[in-house]
C-alpha positions as CSV (number, residue, x, y, z in Angstrom):
1,X,4.3,58.2,53.0
2,X,5.8,56.2,50.3
3,X,2.3,54.7,49.9
4,X,0.5,58.0,49.1
5,X,2.8,58.7,46.2
6,X,2.6,55.1,45.2
7,X,-1.1,55.7,45.1
8,X,-0.8,58.3,42.4
9,X,1.7,56.0,40.7
10,X,-0.4,52.9,40.9
11,X,-3.5,54.7,39.6
12,X,-1.9,54.6,36.2
13,X,0.1,51.3,36.7
14,X,-2.5,49.0,35.2
15,X,-3.2,51.4,32.4
16,X,0.4,52.0,31.3
17,X,1.1,48.2,31.3
18,X,-1.2,47.9,28.3
19,X,-0.2,51.3,26.9
20,X,3.2,50.1,25.7
21,X,1.7,47.2,23.8
22,X,-1.0,49.5,22.3
23,X,1.5,52.1,21.0
24,X,3.8,49.3,19.7
25,X,0.9,47.8,17.8
26,X,0.0,51.2,16.4
27,X,3.6,51.5,15.1
28,X,3.4,48.2,13.4
29,X,0.2,49.1,11.7
30,X,1.6,52.5,10.6
31,X,4.7,50.9,9.2
32,X,2.7,49.1,6.5
33,X,2.4,51.3,3.5
34,X,-1.2,50.9,2.0
35,X,0.1,51.8,-1.4
36,X,2.4,48.8,-1.6
37,X,1.3,45.3,-2.8
38,X,2.6,41.8,-1.9
39,X,3.1,38.7,-3.9
40,X,3.8,35.1,-2.6
41,X,7.3,35.9,-1.4
42,X,7.8,36.2,2.3
43,X,10.5,36.8,4.9
44,X,11.4,35.4,8.3
45,X,13.3,37.4,10.8
46,X,15.2,35.9,13.7
47,X,14.6,37.3,16.2
48,X,11.2,39.0,15.5
49,X,11.3,40.9,18.7
50,X,14.4,42.8,19.6
51,X,15.3,44.8,22.7
52,X,18.4,46.8,22.4
53,X,20.1,49.5,24.4
54,X,21.3,52.8,23.1
55,X,24.7,52.6,21.3
56,X,24.5,48.8,21.1
57,X,24.6,46.8,17.8
58,X,22.8,43.5,17.2
59,X,22.7,41.1,14.2
60,X,19.4,39.9,12.7
61,X,19.1,36.8,10.5
62,X,16.8,37.4,7.5
63,X,15.5,34.5,5.3
64,X,13.7,35.4,2.1
65,X,11.4,32.7,0.8
66,X,9.6,32.0,-2.6
67,X,11.9,34.1,-4.7
68,X,10.5,34.0,-8.3
69,X,13.1,32.8,-10.9
70,X,11.1,34.7,-13.5
71,X,12.4,38.0,-12.0
72,X,15.7,37.2,-13.8
73,X,17.9,38.6,-11.0
74,X,16.6,42.0,-11.9
75,X,15.4,43.0,-8.5
76,X,16.5,44.4,-5.1
77,X,15.4,43.8,-1.5
78,X,15.7,46.8,0.8
79,X,15.7,46.5,4.6
80,X,14.2,49.7,6.0
81,X,13.4,51.1,9.4
82,X,10.3,53.1,10.2
83,X,12.3,55.4,12.5
84,X,15.7,56.4,11.1
85,X,16.3,58.6,14.0
86,X,16.1,55.7,16.4
87,X,18.0,52.9,14.6
88,X,20.4,52.5,11.8
89,X,20.7,49.4,9.5
90,X,23.9,48.2,8.0
91,X,24.0,45.8,5.0
92,X,20.5,46.8,4.2
93,X,20.4,46.1,0.5
94,X,20.3,42.7,-1.2
95,X,20.9,42.7,-5.0
96,X,19.3,40.1,-7.2
97,X,22.5,39.8,-9.2
98,X,24.2,38.3,-6.1
99,X,21.6,35.5,-5.9
100,X,21.6,32.5,-8.3
101,X,18.6,32.6,-10.6
102,X,17.4,29.1,-9.7
103,X,17.4,29.8,-5.9
104,X,14.1,30.4,-4.3
105,X,15.4,31.1,-0.8
106,X,18.2,33.4,0.4
107,X,19.7,34.0,3.9
108,X,21.2,37.4,4.8
109,X,22.5,38.9,8.0
110,X,22.2,42.6,8.7
111,X,23.0,44.7,11.8
112,X,20.9,47.2,13.8
113,X,22.6,50.1,15.5
114,X,20.6,51.6,18.3
115,X,20.7,55.4,18.2
116,X,18.0,56.7,20.5
117,X,15.3,55.2,22.7
118,X,11.8,54.4,21.4
119,X,10.0,51.9,19.3
120,X,10.6,51.2,15.6
121,X,9.9,48.5,13.0
122,X,12.1,46.9,10.4
123,X,10.5,45.7,7.2
124,X,11.6,44.4,3.7
125,X,10.6,46.0,0.4
126,X,11.0,44.5,-3.0
127,X,12.0,46.8,-5.9
128,X,11.6,45.7,-9.5
129,X,11.7,47.8,-12.7
130,X,8.4,49.3,-13.7
131,X,6.6,47.5,-10.9
132,X,5.0,48.7,-7.7
133,X,7.0,48.4,-4.5
134,X,6.1,45.3,-2.6
135,X,6.4,45.1,1.2
136,X,6.6,41.9,3.2
137,X,3.9,41.5,5.8
138,X,6.5,40.3,8.4
139,X,8.6,42.8,10.4
140,X,11.0,43.1,13.3
141,X,9.7,45.0,16.3
142,X,12.6,46.9,17.8
143,X,12.6,48.5,21.3
144,X,15.5,50.8,22.0
145,X,16.2,51.2,25.8
146,X,18.4,53.3,27.8
147,X,21.2,51.8,29.8
148,X,20.0,51.5,33.4
149,X,22.7,51.7,36.0
150,X,23.3,52.4,39.7
151,X,22.5,56.1,39.1
152,X,18.9,55.2,38.3
153,X,18.5,53.2,41.4
154,X,20.0,56.0,43.5
155,X,17.7,58.5,41.8
156,X,14.6,56.4,42.6
157,X,15.7,55.9,46.2
158,X,16.4,59.6,46.8
159,X,13.1,60.7,45.3
160,X,11.2,58.0,47.3
161,X,12.9,59.0,50.5
162,X,12.5,62.7,50.1
163,X,8.8,62.4,49.2
164,X,8.1,60.1,52.1
165,X,9.8,62.4,54.6
166,X,8.0,65.4,53.2
167,X,4.5,63.9,53.6
168,X,5.1,62.5,57.0
169,X,6.3,66.0,58.0
170,X,3.2,67.4,56.4
171,X,1.1,65.1,58.6
172,X,3.1,66.3,61.6
173,X,2.7,69.9,60.6
174,X,-1.1,69.9,60.3
175,X,-2.7,72.4,62.7
176,X,-6.4,71.8,62.9
177,X,-7.0,75.0,64.8
178,X,-5.4,77.2,62.1
179,X,-7.2,75.3,59.5
180,X,-10.5,75.9,61.3
181,X,-9.8,79.7,61.4
182,X,-9.1,79.6,57.6
183,X,-12.2,77.7,56.9
184,X,-14.3,80.3,58.7
185,X,-13.7,82.6,55.9
186,X,-12.1,80.5,53.2
187,X,-12.1,82.9,50.3
188,X,-8.5,82.4,49.3
189,X,-8.5,78.6,49.7
190,X,-11.8,78.4,47.8
191,X,-10.4,80.4,44.9
192,X,-7.3,78.2,44.9
193,X,-9.4,75.0,45.0
194,X,-11.5,76.1,42.1
195,X,-8.4,77.0,40.1
196,X,-6.3,74.0,40.9
197,X,-8.9,71.3,40.9
198,X,-11.7,72.5,38.6
199,X,-9.8,74.5,36.0
200,X,-6.3,73.1,35.8
201,X,-7.3,69.5,35.2
202,X,-9.6,70.6,32.4
203,X,-6.9,72.9,31.0
204,X,-4.3,70.1,31.1
205,X,-6.7,67.8,29.3
206,X,-7.5,70.3,26.5
207,X,-3.9,71.2,25.9
208,X,-2.9,67.5,25.7
209,X,-5.9,66.7,23.5
210,X,-4.9,69.3,20.9
211,X,-1.1,69.0,21.1
212,X,-0.8,65.2,21.5
213,X,-3.9,63.7,19.8
214,X,-2.0,60.5,18.9
215,X,0.4,60.3,21.8
216,X,-1.6,58.8,24.7
217,X,1.3,58.6,27.1
218,X,2.1,62.4,26.8
219,X,-1.5,63.3,27.1
220,X,-1.9,61.2,30.2
221,X,1.4,62.6,31.7
222,X,0.2,66.2,31.2
223,X,-3.2,65.4,32.5
224,X,-1.7,63.9,35.7
225,X,0.4,67.0,36.2
226,X,-2.8,69.1,36.0
227,X,-4.5,66.9,38.7
228,X,-1.6,66.9,41.2
229,X,-1.6,69.1,44.3
230,X,0.4,72.2,44.7
231,X,4.2,71.8,45.2
232,X,6.2,72.8,48.2
233,X,8.2,75.2,46.0
234,X,5.2,77.5,45.9
235,X,5.8,78.5,49.5
236,X,9.4,79.4,48.6
237,X,8.4,81.5,45.6
238,X,5.7,83.2,47.7
239,X,8.3,84.3,50.2
240,X,10.7,85.5,47.4
241,X,7.9,87.6,45.8
242,X,6.6,89.0,49.2
243,X,3.3,87.1,49.0
244,X,1.1,86.0,51.9
245,X,3.0,83.0,53.4
246,X,0.3,82.0,55.8
247,X,-2.2,81.8,53.0
248,X,0.3,79.9,50.8
249,X,0.9,77.3,53.5
250,X,-2.8,76.9,54.2
251,X,-3.6,76.5,50.5
252,X,-0.8,74.0,50.0
253,X,-2.1,72.0,53.0
254,X,-5.7,72.1,51.7
255,X,-4.5,71.3,48.2
256,X,-2.7,68.2,49.4
257,X,-5.7,67.0,51.5
258,X,-8.1,67.6,48.6
259,X,-5.8,65.6,46.2
260,X,-6.7,62.4,48.1
261,X,-10.2,62.7,46.7
262,X,-9.9,65.0,43.7
263,X,-7.4,63.0,41.7
264,X,-9.5,59.8,41.7
265,X,-12.5,61.9,40.7
266,X,-10.7,63.3,37.7
267,X,-9.5,59.8,36.8
268,X,-13.1,58.6,36.8
269,X,-14.3,61.5,34.6
270,X,-11.9,63.2,32.1
271,X,-9.3,60.4,32.7
272,X,-11.8,57.9,31.3
273,X,-11.8,59.7,28.0
274,X,-8.0,59.3,27.8
275,X,-8.2,55.7,28.7
276,X,-10.9,55.2,26.1
277,X,-8.7,56.7,23.4
278,X,-6.1,54.2,24.3
279,X,-8.5,51.3,24.6
280,X,-7.6,51.0,28.3
281,X,-9.7,49.9,31.2
282,X,-10.0,52.1,34.3
283,X,-9.0,50.1,37.5
284,X,-11.8,51.3,39.7
285,X,-11.2,48.8,42.5
286,X,-7.5,49.6,42.7
287,X,-8.2,53.3,42.8
288,X,-10.8,52.9,45.6
289,X,-8.5,50.7,47.6
290,X,-5.5,52.9,47.3
291,X,-7.5,56.1,48.1
292,X,-8.3,54.6,51.4
293,X,-4.6,53.7,52.0
294,X,-3.6,57.3,51.8
295,X,-4.6,57.9,55.3
296,X,-1.5,56.0,56.5
297,X,1.1,58.8,56.1
298,X,-1.2,61.4,57.6
299,X,-1.8,59.1,60.5
300,X,1.9,58.7,61.1
301,X,2.4,62.5,61.1
302,X,-0.6,63.0,63.4
303,X,0.7,60.4,65.8
304,X,4.1,62.0,65.9
305,X,2.4,65.4,66.6
306,X,0.6,63.9,69.6
307,X,3.1,61.5,71.0
308,X,6.3,63.4,70.2
309,X,5.7,67.1,69.9
310,X,9.4,67.9,69.9
311,X,10.1,65.7,66.9
312,X,7.0,67.1,65.2
313,X,8.1,70.7,65.7
314,X,11.6,69.9,64.3
315,X,10.1,68.2,61.2
316,X,7.7,71.1,60.7
317,X,10.6,73.6,61.0
318,X,12.5,71.8,58.3
319,X,9.5,71.2,56.0
320,X,10.1,74.1,53.7
321,X,13.9,73.6,53.2
322,X,13.3,69.9,52.6
323,X,10.6,70.7,50.1
324,X,12.9,73.1,48.3
325,X,15.7,70.5,48.4
326,X,13.3,67.9,47.0
327,X,12.3,70.0,44.0
328,X,15.9,70.9,43.2
329,X,17.2,67.4,43.8
330,X,14.6,65.9,41.5
331,X,15.4,68.3,38.7
332,X,19.2,68.0,39.1
333,X,19.2,64.2,39.4
334,X,16.7,63.8,36.6
335,X,19.0,65.7,34.2
336,X,22.2,64.1,35.6
337,X,20.7,60.6,35.0
338,X,18.7,61.5,31.9
339,X,20.8,63.9,29.8
340,X,19.3,62.4,26.8
341,X,16.0,64.1,27.7
342,X,17.0,67.3,25.9
343,X,16.5,65.5,22.7
344,X,12.9,64.7,23.7
345,X,12.0,68.4,24.2
346,X,9.9,69.0,21.1
347,X,8.3,72.4,20.6
348,X,5.0,70.8,21.6
349,X,6.3,69.5,24.9
350,X,7.9,72.9,25.7
351,X,4.7,74.7,24.7
352,X,2.4,72.4,26.7
353,X,4.7,72.5,29.7
354,X,4.8,76.3,29.7
355,X,1.2,77.0,28.8
356,X,-0.3,74.9,31.7
357,X,1.4,76.8,34.6
358,X,1.5,80.2,33.0
359,X,-2.2,80.2,32.1
360,X,-2.8,78.9,35.6
361,X,-1.0,82.0,37.1
362,X,-3.2,84.3,35.0
363,X,-6.4,82.5,35.9
364,X,-5.6,82.5,39.6
365,X,-4.8,86.2,39.5
366,X,-7.9,87.2,37.6
367,X,-10.2,85.1,40.0
368,X,-8.6,86.7,43.0
369,X,-9.0,90.2,41.6
370,X,-12.6,89.5,40.8
371,X,-13.1,88.5,44.4
372,X,-11.4,91.7,45.6
373,X,-8.5,90.1,47.3
374,X,-5.4,92.1,48.3
375,X,-2.4,92.3,46.0
376,X,-0.4,90.0,48.2
377,X,-3.2,87.5,48.3
378,X,-3.8,87.8,44.6
379,X,-0.1,87.0,44.0
380,X,-0.2,84.0,46.4
381,X,-3.4,82.6,44.9
382,X,-1.9,82.9,41.4
383,X,1.2,81.1,42.5
384,X,-0.7,78.3,44.2
385,X,-3.0,77.9,41.2
386,X,-0.2,77.6,38.6
387,X,2.3,75.4,40.4
388,X,1.7,71.7,40.4
389,X,3.8,69.0,42.2
390,X,5.8,67.7,39.2
391,X,7.9,65.7,41.7
392,X,4.9,63.4,42.2
393,X,4.4,63.1,38.4
394,X,8.1,62.1,37.9
395,X,7.8,59.7,40.8
396,X,4.8,58.1,39.2
397,X,6.4,57.7,35.8
398,X,9.7,56.2,37.2
399,X,8.0,53.7,39.4
400,X,5.2,52.5,37.1
401,X,5.9,52.7,33.4
402,X,8.0,50.3,31.5
403,X,10.9,51.4,29.4
404,X,11.4,53.2,27.1
405,X,7.9,54.7,27.6
406,X,8.8,55.9,31.1
407,X,11.8,57.9,29.9
408,X,9.9,59.4,27.0
409,X,6.9,60.4,29.2
410,X,9.2,61.9,31.8
411,X,10.0,64.7,29.3
412,X,6.6,66.3,30.1
413,X,6.9,66.7,33.9
414,X,10.6,67.6,33.7
415,X,9.9,70.3,31.1
416,X,7.1,71.5,33.2
417,X,9.3,71.8,36.3
418,X,11.8,73.9,34.3
419,X,9.2,76.2,32.7
420,X,6.9,76.7,35.7
421,X,9.1,79.2,37.7
422,X,10.4,81.2,34.8
423,X,7.9,84.1,34.8
424,X,8.0,84.3,38.6
425,X,11.8,84.4,38.6
426,X,11.6,87.1,36.0
427,X,9.3,89.1,38.2
428,X,11.6,88.6,41.1
429,X,14.6,89.8,39.1
430,X,12.7,92.8,37.8
431,X,11.7,93.8,41.3
432,X,15.2,93.4,42.5
433,X,16.5,95.6,39.7
434,X,13.8,98.2,40.4
435,X,14.5,98.2,44.1
436,X,18.2,98.6,43.6
437,X,17.5,101.5,41.2
438,X,15.3,103.2,43.9
439,X,18.0,102.6,46.6
440,X,20.5,104.2,44.3
441,X,18.3,107.2,43.7
442,X,17.6,107.5,47.5
443,X,21.4,107.5,48.2
444,X,22.1,109.8,45.3
445,X,19.6,112.5,46.3
446,X,21.2,113.7,49.5
447,X,24.5,113.9,47.6
448,X,22.9,116.0,44.9
449,X,21.3,118.3,47.5
450,X,24.6,118.7,49.3
451,X,26.3,119.6,46.0
452,X,23.6,122.2,45.2
453,X,24.0,123.7,48.7
454,X,27.7,124.1,48.1
455,X,27.1,125.7,44.7
456,X,24.6,128.2,46.2
457,X,27.1,129.0,49.0
458,X,29.9,129.6,46.4
459,X,27.6,131.9,44.4
460,X,26.7,133.9,47.4
461,X,30.3,134.3,48.4
């Protein structure tokens, strides 16, 4: 099953390889101020490309060439970063008074302190009295990375193992007879399919388009969440809220089966627009090949069901607990390994991560009501429509994207996994409080009646 999740991951593998270089190039272009001018002076950085981990300090050697003696030592060179929140520069000013007037070249060492992950540029500006600021064309491209340790390897291994077991179990749990009965009158699954695979991808694309117009990685991350199948936690939440568990399981199964074809379709359609915005090429042959390879985990599960019914039943029995453990484990491990991620939660990421599932709940509920489904089925369809498998999205990002882009992009599915269950948990808590209140009233009423009887008896006596 490792392969089916790798399919989703590898869909974007070729794209994201180029994405890092594109965003870095965009940063270098943005770092040049169009209002500044440049004379014949120039600079040389050594090195020109710098990879540095968070909390690390490195030294850069700067050589300034063609210093004009006519400036009469009345000038300053300032070494400036494009992102002060990512890196800090020490020894960043060079005063002309410290340079002999006849010198045309000067060497200077400065240090870069890495604060937070991301991409930044370091450039040199020349300040002279009553003159426009001049900026050197040369710059240092800095990439701040996170320290990757054993915990990251363990995280990837746990996620990969859990996902593989779940989908093999899913193949073993498939009941073609039950699916046939559901397909005879597939109103609920049809509504869920329309909501999850026709509305949610478009919704995720539009939210990303308006909130992240210049951040291709976040747009793609949100879009991939919108195209993923329903998560196993939807079954758990359906049980907690007294929904239709049978319908939930059937919709989850159909959703996962449909994902094999629907995700490539969306990559070929709306996905192309995202790739075009990033000047990326769509790997058609790779997607087609990997779509075919998705049959492997299902085949393994089906073989287990036929050849070893006992093992198949055991795997099916533990499918829901394993699904719940998977979702909880991914969230816990993601935050344990990536505590830095709280700093990445901008209001746009929080809003996008909340809007996608919450609007999905509303759309699913309205469609089910219009189709005159029961209250339980409406609740179930709403849950299945709004919940996406963020575990797959996190899996894709961790196994495909280069750093630090992977860590930055992970903020979207992690935030989504946190915000998705909030309204459902709120409903669950309110129901519990209401039911407790009713139980209290039910217990209190006989006591009140008994007290009134005693009062009546006392009056009569």
